[in-house]
C-alpha positions in Angstrom: -7.8 7.9 -14.2 -7.3 10.9 -11.9 -10.7 10.1 -10.3 -9.5 6.6 -9.6 -6.3 7.7 -8.1 -8.0 10.4 -6.0 -10.5 7.8 -4.8 -7.8 5.3 -4.0 -5.8 7.9 -2.0 -8.8 9.1 -0.1 -10.0 5.6 0.6 -6.6 4.4 1.8 -5.4 7.4 3.7 -5.6 5.7 7.2 -3.8 2.6 6.0 -1.1 4.6 4.2 -0.5 6.5 7.5 -0.3 3.3 9.5 2.1 1.9 6.9 4.4 4.8 7.3 4.3 4.5 11.1 5.1 0.8 10.9 7.9 1.3 8.3 9.5 3.9 10.7 9.1 1.5 13.6 10.9 -1.2 11.6 13.7 1.2 10.7 14.1 2.1 14.4 14.1 -1.6 15.4 16.7 -2.4 12.8 18.9 0.4 14.0 19.0 -0.7 17.6 22.3 -2.0 18.9 20.8 -5.4 19.7 17.7 -5.7 17.5 14.8 -7.8 18.9 14.1 -10.3 16.2 10.6 -11.1 17.5 9.6 -7.4 17.3 11.1 -7.1 13.9 9.2 -10.1 12.6 5.9 -8.8 14.2 6.3 -5.3 12.7 7.2 -6.8 9.3 4.0 -8.9 9.4 2.0 -5.8 10.2 3.6 -4.0 7.2 2.9 -7.0 5.0 -0.8 -7.0 6.1 -1.1 -3.2 5.4 0.5 -3.6 2.0 -1.9 -6.5 1.2 -4.9 -4.3 2.2 -3.7 -1.5 -0.1 -3.2 -4.0 -3.0 -6.6 -5.5 -2.4 -8.2 -2.1 -2.5 -6.4 -1.3 -5.8 -7.6 -4.5 -7.3 -11.2 -3.6 -6.1 -10.9 -0.3 -8.0 -9.7 -2.2 -11.1 -12.6 -4.6 -11.0 -15.1 -1.8 -10.3 -13.9 0.0 -13.4 -13.4 -3.0 -15.5 -15.0 -1.5 -18.6 -12.6 1.5 -18.3 -9.7 -0.9 -18.0 -10.5 -2.6 -21.2 -10.7 0.8 -22.9 -7.5 2.1 -21.4 -4.9 -0.6 -21.1 -2.4 1.8 -19.6 -4.5 2.0 -16.4 -3.3 -1.3 -15.2 0.2 0.2 -14.9 -1.3 3.3 -13.4 -3.0 1.5 -10.6 0.1 -0.5 -9.8 2.0 2.8 -9.8 -0.5 4.3 -7.4 -0.2 1.4 -5.0 3.6 1.4 -5.1 3.7 5.1 -4.6 1.3 4.8 -1.7 3.5 2.2 0.0 6.8 4.1 -0.4 
């Protein structure tokens, strides 16, 4: 499982960095005195797209290692945990 997590983190490093940047941008936009709703919506859409990419990659890892998943049912939770940790 550690190999799966390490591969996921290495393979998604750029997307996770972009996600952090966009999350910080969103916080900044929301903290403005007169928040620009269009910018907020656009930034949220970008965040949603990055999160979807991360989830898709996690699902790809799960399918790639399907035989291991059947052997170790706890991995399902593990991959979900990795994705959520990567997005926080």
